[in-house]
N, C-alpha and C positions, 0 to 999 in steps of 0.2 A: 328860319333857315329850312330849306327843303332837304329832302333825302340826298340829292346829288351833292349839295354843298357839304353836308355832314361827311359823306364818304371821302370827298376831296380833302377835307381838313384832317381826317384820320390818316390818310395816305401821306400827307405832308409831315405829320408828327412822327410817323414811323420812319420815314426817310431821314429825319434829323437824328435818329439814334445812331451810335457808333456800330459799325458792322462787327459781328462776332467772328473770332478766329475759328474756322471750321474744324481745326484739329482738336479742339476741345470737346467736340460733340460727336465725332465719328465713332460709331459702335458703342456709344455711351448714352446719348440722349436721343430719344425719339419724340415725335410730335406729341404723343400722349404725356411725355415727361415735362413739357414746357408749361410755364404757369399760365393760368387763364387770365386774359386781359381784364383788368379791373376798370369798371366804368362807374362814374359818379354823376348823377343827375343833379343839375343846378336849377333853382327856381327863379333865375333872372328872367327879364322880359324877352330875351332872345332865345331862351330854352336851349342853350348850347350844350351839346353832349361832349364832355371833355374826357378823353381816354388817357388814363394814367398808367403808363408802363415804365418801369425803371430798369435801368441796366443792372443795378445792384441786385435786384430780385432775380433777374434771369441768371446772372453769374452765380448767385448762391445756390439756385436749383441745380445748375450744371455741375458745380463742384461737389454738391451733395451726391448727385447721381454718379459722378465720376468715381467717388470713393466707396460707393455702396458695395461694389464687388469685394473690395478689401475688407470692409466691415463684415460682410457675409462670411468671408473666409476665416476671419478671426473668431466669429461666433461659432462656426463649425468646428474649429480647432478646440475651443473651450468645451464645446459639447462632447467632443471625442474624449478629451481628457477626463471630464466628469464621468463619462460612461465607463472608461477604463478603471476609474476608482471604484466603481460598483461592480466590475466584472473581475472575478477571481475566485478564490476559495479560502475557506477558514480552516485553520489547523490548530489543534489544542497543543499548547506548549507546556510540557510538564515541568513542574518545579520540585525536584527531588529533595530540596532542603526542608520541605514541609512533610511531616509523617503521613503515610497513607492510612485510610480508614477501611476496615473490613466491612464489605457490604453483604456478601453471601458466601456460603460454604457448604460442601457436602458433609462436613463434620466427620463422624466415624462410620458412616454408612458402608464404606468400602474397606474398613479395617477387618476384613474377614477373608476367608479362603476363596479361591476362584469358584469352587463348587457351591459354596453358600451364596455367593453373589448371583450366580446363574439361577439358582432356585428362587431367590428373593425377587429377581427382576425378569422372570419368565414372561410376565405380562407385557414387558416393554419390547422385547425382541420379537415375540410372536413367530418364532421359528422353532423347528424341532431341534433341541439342543442335546447333544451327546455329552453326558457328564464326564468331567475331566478325570483322568487317572491319577492326578496329583492333588489330592484333597488338601494337602498341607501347604500348598503354595498360596501366598497372600496376593490379593488383587491390587497391585500398585498401578499408578498412572505413569505412562511413559512421557507423554506430552499433550499439549492442547494448542489449537490454532483458532484465532478469531476469523470470522467470515469477513470478506472485503467490505460489506456494508455495516459491519460492527454489531449486528443484531443478534448473533448467536455464536456459539463456541463448539467446536468438535474436539473430542478427546479420544485417546488411544490408551488402552489398559491391558493388563496381563491376560484378561479373559477373552481377548480377541474381539471385543465389541467396540465399535465406533459409536459413541454417545453424543447426542446433540443437546446442548443446554441453551436456553434463551437468556438474553441479557436481563439482569435483574431490573425490576421496575423502580427500585429505590435509588437509581443512579444520582438523581438530582435532589434527593430528599435527605433531610437530616435524620439519621437512624441511630437509635440507642444500642441496638444489638443486631448482629447479622441475621439475615433470613436464610431459610433452607434452600439449597440449590439442588433441584431435582431434574433429571433428564426427561426430555419430551420425546426422544426417538432413540432407538437402538438398532444397529445393524451388526449382526455377528458373521464374521468370516470363518471359514473352516480351519484356517491355520494362522500362524503368527503374522500380524500386520506389520510390514516393514515401514510403510509410509502412507501418507494421505495428503491430498491437496484440494483446496477450494477452487472452483472455477473463478478466474480472475475478475470477471465483471458481474459476479454473483449479486443478486438482489432478492431478498426474501419476498418482495412484492411481485417478482417476475418468475413464474414457474419454469420458464424455459432456461433460466440461468441458475436456478436453485439446485445445484448438483455439486458433487465432489468425486475425486478419484481415490481408489485404494490400491495398494500394492501388497499382495499376500504371497507367502511362500508357496511355490509349486502351483500357482493359479494365474490366470490371465489378469491383466490390469482391468479394473471395472470402473465404469462411470455410473454412480448411483444418483437416482432421482429422489430428492428429499420429499417432494410432495406426494409421490405415489409409493415411496419406499421400495422401489424396484430397481433392477439393473437396467440402465438405459442403453449401454453399449459395452463391449468387451474388446480389449486389444491384446493380442497374443504375442508374448515374448517367448520365443522358442530357441533352445540352444542347439548345438551340433548333434546332440543325441535325440532330437525331437521331443524334448521335455519342456514343459512350461517352466519359465523362470519368473520368480517374483523379484522385480528390480529393487535395489537398495533404496532408491529414491525415485519419485515421480514429480514432474513439474509441468505446468502449462507455460506457454510463452505469454507475453503480455496481452495479445489479442485473443487468446483462448482458441487459436486455430491449430496449434501443435501441442503434442505431448512428448516431453523428454523423459526417457527412461535410462537410468544408469545401473549397470551391473557388471561385475567381474572385470572384463576387458573390453567393454562395448558401451557405446551410446546409441540408443535406438530412438528414432523420431517417428511418431505417428501423426497422421492427419486426423484431426478429431472427427471429421465428416466421413472417414473411411475406417470403420471398425473391422477387426479381423487380424490377418497376419501381414498385410501390406505395410511396409515401413522402410525407412532408410537407416541402414546400419553404418555406424562410424567406429571403426576399431581404434582403441586407445593404446594398443600394444602392437609391435611389429608382427608377432605371432601369438597364437593362443596361449602357449606355454612360456612365452618369453618373460624374462624377469625385468625387462625394460618397459618403459611406458607407464600408463596409469591403470591400476586395477581397483575394482570396487568403487566406482565413482559416486560422489554426492554433488548436487547441483544447486545453483541459484541463477536467476535471471534478473538483471537490474531493471530499474524503472524506465528504461528506454530501450528501444529495439536495437539489435546489432551485435550484442555480446552475450555470452553466458559463461559461467565459471564451473569447472568440474574438479572437485577434490577427489582424492583417492586414498586407499589404505596403504599405498606405497609412499606416503609422506610427501606428496607433491600436489600442486594445484595448477590446472591448465586454464587459460583464458582463450575461448574459442570465438571465431567469427561466425555469426549465425548465417551469413549469406553463403559461405562455402564449407562451413563446419571444420575449418582448419585451425589448429592451435597457433595463436599469435603471440602468446606469452606463457612462460612456465615459472612457477614459484616453487622453490625448494628450500630445504633447511628446516622443515617442520619437525617437531619433536616426535610425534607419533602419527598413526593413521588418521586421516582427516575425517571428522565426524560431522562437521557443519561448515558451510561457506555462506557468506551473505554480503551483498553489496550495500554500500551506503546509498541513500536515496538519489544522490547526484551521480553515482556510478564511478566516482574518482578513486575510491578506496575500497578494499575488500577485507572483511574480517573472517578469520578462520579459527576453528576449535579442533582439537585433536584428542585422540584417546589417551587417557591416563595423564593428561597435561594440566598444569596448574596455572595456565594463562590462555588468554585469547589474543591472537596476533592481528595487528592492523597493517595492511600492505598498501603501498602507493603504486597503483597500476598505470599512472600517467608517466612517471619518471623511473624507468628501469624497473627493478623489483625490490625497492628498498622497504625495509620494515620500519614503519613510522614509530610504533610503540607497542608495548604489550600490556594487557590488563590482567592483573592477578585475579585468579579464581581458583580456590581450592577444588581440585577435580580429580584427585587420585582415587578413582573408583571405577568399578566395572559398569556402573550405570551411566548411560549417556545423558549429558546435561545440555539443554538448548538455551540459546540466547536470542535476543531480538533488539531491533533498533527502532526508535520512534520515527514518525513520518517526516519530521524535520531534519533527521539525521544528527541531532544534537546529543541524544541520550541513548546509551546502550544498557539493557537490563539482562541479567543472567542469574541463574540459581547457582548454588554451590553444594558441596557434600555436607555442609553443616546446617542445612535448612534455611539459609539466608537468601534474600533477593538483593543483589548488588546493583546499584545505579552508578553508571560511569559517564563522565563528560567525554564524548568522543569527537568533539568538534574543534576545540582550541588546541593549538600547539602541534608541531610536527617533528618533535625530537624523539629519537629512539630511546635515549637514556633518561627521558623524563620519568620521574618517580610516579608509578601508577596510583600511589596513595593520594597524590595531588588531584588525580582525575576522579577518584572515588567520591561521589556526592552523598551517598547514603547506603548504609547496610541495614536492611530490615529483616528481623527474624520472622520468617513466614511460616515455617513448618517444623515439626519435631523429627523429621527425617530428611533425606536428601531432597532438595528442591530440584526436580527433574527438568522443569521448564518455566520460563517467565516470558510473557508476551504482552505488548501494547495493543490495546484496541485501536484500530485505525481511525475511528470516528469519535468515540465517546471517551471521557476522562477516566478510564478504568484500565487495570491490568489483570491478567490471570496468571496464577501460579499453580503448579501441580507437584505432587510429592510421592515418595515411596521407592522401594527397591525390593528385589526378590529376596524373600526370607522363608526359611522352612521351620516348621514346628514338628517336634518329634513326639508323636502320640498325644497324650494328654498331660505332658510334663508341665505342671503349673509353676515349677521353679525356674523356668526359663525367663531370663530378663531381656525381653525383646521390646524395643520401642517401635511401634507400628503407627505410621501416619500416612495413609493412602487417601489423599483428598485433593479437591480442587477448591481454590479460593479466588474470589473476585474482590479486588481492592479498588477503592476510589482514590485517584491521585489528584493533586492540587496543581493549580496553574491558571492559565488564561488562554482564551482563543485569540489567535493572531490572524489578521487579514492579509492575504498575499494576493495583490492585484495581478491580473494576467497581462503580460507584456505583449 
């Protein structure tokens, strides 16, 4: 058979096949997708080339190609779900039912007078220090705050020195006895330190963010550079008499672009990039001498932008809108002047502590101004006691006047009359004096507690029965890390 006869035979076989429905292959099958014609050579005498093309083979390829888009979509969906499972963050969930382990302590290093401490740590501060006129005042710790990256701790004490302590190296080690906790940096202000605050995105690996604010009596607010141990910027809060005012509290907003300062009858907001006197002033009372409104504010900013809370010594708390700085909610009925306010991580509830009060109040700011419950905390003392909430919002920790650290369940239940003893998960004796503060490390499974109060010794009277415990302790907590995928 010649070539012309072979081509004629192939054409005849092709015409005998059933025509395909064109709607099956529009925008789905291309010429490259069609199966290659299978040819089989026979060794008979005529050497006939028979072309074997089956309709089933063609239809199988077309159907496969037709559904390939759906298969691709399913695979992409599965891949996205798998990616989401690995995209998120890990949070340590504390288990207060297990006793804490003491990792590190300053021991009795600061169980001395202010003057003795300044002399012993003159190498640390590296500043000209004027000796105090009150040699009999002991050097107690007011509070301490963990850095946002969890690597170090700042403390405030009676000698007006901000000390920096590094996270102990034995966090994940089994230790038989606590190690000595020594400061690695000291910054001394000229007067009483009212408050201090870490830069919110601080990282010890990034010198640009390794900084903190201080508020000092009769001085400008200062932004300290930890790396260089120098003042990076100053923000001047000036009253109507042209005097410097040390705010009762200083806070950054979440982005670190604004500084909130609260004092007497005013909220003052500074742009971090504009040091000096330029600011926005927000009065919290109708007039300077008015008895109405909020006086002496203390603040907190929740973990999302839009709101901030301002407590005051006039026994009220105001919730403000950050966009226009107007009060949108007012909480009243607090026992004493507000000393601390703190949002839960989700921003739905607010916790408040007040002067000379034996409880911490939890407020629902979503539904009117209801008090959800109160947490008992022995606090009838002139010394301010600070509390903290862990990053999941499930556990609140606070000190008390008896030297304890109290762990409370602050997540379950929303009844005001619920017995706070049911919420108490653990009471740990941490110090031999008032536990002035207790705080969770935001990254590592540890907490920090501080202690002490102002006491005077009269001359060298050895018969005085004074229990002095001015110390910082780092405790290892137990629990497990939980993975929270990002939605």
